[in-house]
N, C-alpha and C positions, 0 to 999 in steps of 0.2 A: 730295254729296262733302264730307267733313270736311276743313277747312283749318286749319292752325296759323297763328300770327301772321306768320311769314315768308311763307307763301303769300298771305295777305291783302295784305301789303305789296307783293309782286310784282305781284299783280293790280291793285292800286291804281296802281302805276307804269305798267303797260301801258295801263290805261283812260284815262290822261291823253292818250294819243296821239290818239284820235278826238275828244276834247274840244278839243284845240288845233287840230286840222284843221278842225273845224266852225266854230271862232271865227276861222279864218285868222290865228292867232297864231303867227307864224314863230318869234319868240324863245322862246316856251314849247315849241314842238314840237322845235326843234333842241336846246333845253336838256335834253330827255329823254335825250340820248345821251351816252355817255362820250367822253372826249377823242379816242380813236383808234377810235371805233366804225365798224362796217361796215354799210352798207345794201345788200342784194342784192334789187333790186326792178325787174323780176321776177327770181326766182332763175334763175341761168344766164346773166344779163347781167353785164357788168363791174361790180364792186362800187364803191360810192361810199364812200371811206374818209376819215375825219376830219371835223371840224366844217365846214370850208369846203366840202368836196365835198357833204356832206349838205345844207348851206344851198343850194347850187346845185340839187341835186335837188328841194328844196322849191319853188324858183322856177319850175321847169319843170312839175312834175307835180301840185303841190298848190295853189299860189297862184292859178292862173287858173281853178280848178275848184271845184265844190261836191261834196263827197264824203260819202256816208252809209255807215256801217258797220252791217250787219245781222248781228249775232253770234249764232250758233247755240249755241256751246259754248266754254268756256274750260277749259284743262287745265294743271295745274302738275306739274312733275317737277324736283326739285332747284332750280336757279336758272333754269329755263326755263319759259316760258309759251307754249302753243300755242292759237291761236284758229281755230275753224272758222266761216267766215263768208262772206257775200256783200257785195261793195262795189259801190255804185251811184254812178257819176260823171256829173255834169252839167257839160258843158264850156261854155266861153264862147259857142260858136256855137249852143247849144241842144241839141246832140246828147247823148243819155243812153245809157249803156252799163252793164250789170250784169255783174260778173265774179265767178264762184265762186273762192274763195281759201282757202288755209291760211296762216296767219302763224305764224312761230316767232320768239320773242324770247329771246335769251340775255342775262341781266342780271348786273350786277356791283354789289356794295355799295361806296359811296363815303362820304366824310364828309358829303355832301349828300343821302344816301339812295340808293335803287336807281336805276341808270342802265342804259340799253340798250347793251350791248356789241356786239350783232349782231342785225340784223333781216333775216330771210329771208322774202320774200313769194312764195309758191308760187302762180302763176297762169300761164295760157297766153297768151303774146303773140299767137300766130297766131289764137287764138279771139277775143281782144279786138279785133284789127284787123278781122276778118271781121264782127263784130257792129257795129263802128263804121261801117264802109263801107255797111252796110245802112240806116243812118239818113241817107241822102242827102236834100237836099244838105248838111245840117248836119254830118254825119259826115265827108264829103269835105273840107269847109272846115276842120274841126278838124284833120284830118291835114295839110292844107297849112300851117296855122299852126304846128303842132307842130314841123315840120322845122327852120325857122329858130330856134325857141326852143331846140331841142336843141343845135344847132351853136353858137348864141350863148352858152349857159350852160356846156355840157359840152365844146365843141370837136368837131372832126371825129372824133377818137379816141373821145370819149365817146359820140357818136351811133352810131358803128360798134359800140362796146362794147354798146350797148343791143340791137343786132341779133343778138348772140350768143344771145339767148334764143330765137331762132327754131330753134336747133339742139337738141341734147340727145337723150334716149332716145325721146321722142315716143310714137307709137302702139305701136311694137314693145316699148318698156319697159312700157307698160300691159298688153300681152298677157302678158308674162313675169310681172308681178305677179298677174294673174288666175290664171295657172297655179300660182303659189306658194300663193295662198290656197285653190285648189281641190285641191291635191296630196293632202291627206288622209293621207299616210304619210311617215315620215322619209326614205325613199329618194327619193321624189318631190321633197321640199323640198331635200334635199342636192344633187340634180342641177342645181339652179338657182343654187347658192351658190358664191361664191369660197371657196377652201380656208381662208381666214382670216376668213370672215364673222362678224360679231357680230350676235346676236339678243337684243333686250331687250323683254320683255313682262311687265309694263308697262315703260316707259322707265326706265332706271336699274337694272333687275333682269335680269341676264343669264340666259337659259334655254338649254337644249340644243335641238338640232334635233328630237329626239323630243318634248320638252315643247311646243315651238312647234307641231309638227304636230298634237298632241293638242288644244291650245287652238284652233287655227285651224279645226278641224272644225266648230266652233260659230260661225264668223265670218261675218258678213254685211257688205256694203259697198255704197255708192252712189257718192258723188262721188269721182272719180279724176282727178288732175291730174299731168301730166308737165311738169316744169320743170327745165331743165338735165339733170343726170345723176341726178335724183331723181324718184320717183313718190310723191305723197302721196295718201292715201285716207281718207275718212271711214268708220269701221268701227263695228260693234257686236259685242261678244263676250259672250254671255250677257246679263246685266243691265247690263253696262258699255258705255259708248260712248266714242269717241275718234277719234284720227287716227294713222295709220301712215305713217312715212316710210321708203321703201325706196330705198337708195342703190346706184348701179351703178358698176362699175369705169370708169376714164376711157377705156379703150381696147377694151373688150369687153362684151358683154351678160351679165355675171355680177354677181350681187348681192353687195355687200360689207357691207351693214348693213341690219338691219330693226329699227326702233325704234317701238314702239306706245305712244302716250300715251293713257291711259285714265282715266276718272273713277271707277274702282273696281278691285277685285281680280278679274281674269278667272277665277281658279280657284274663286271662290265660286259 
């Protein structure tokens, strides 16, 4: 993937996050965010907005743990960076859990360089909890400790807001996305879309339903994650690899947007 200077700067800003996490450097990690930044982690839960809220998020989910980022791929489009990765978390009780994830960073330029305006962590809370509970007794103890930490730092409303991530489109959304990628023809694609749906492939490049259907015939995918009203998917299109984000309407199983971040031109 050929990167210009701005792309390199964006990636450098994003790569500071796992460095600060590994060093347990709260000041450095919180300092990566813009003043009114949003952290959606997991996506579909209530957002943590502003420096104080993000600081409290750090206290609960980062400070007590050892977190390793295993990054498979970084993708840049405009002022956005998408990471395809797996995160391994070792908790204070000794429980270790690995979570497949897609991270999307929206960045903004400031006088002090690039800052994160919005971080969306796409992973499945239900899957993580199930894996954690299998690591008994350490996993069960970790869950018992996390509850008071959540309420103490985020309040009852914040703890309940975290639980929103258990909802969303779930398995039904994944099945719809599978049908979208398997459709193979414009009519099949169109039947799954909201009437005002946006399709970008690659991200930032709008394409017609017919163009998408043609490109998707060559699409392969493996990791599929349902978080909130979005399904994210690791994809391969020809020689290009990337991540697709498929957004659903808030009140019905209709697709409102398909944005495919790729490391090359899928038409080549």
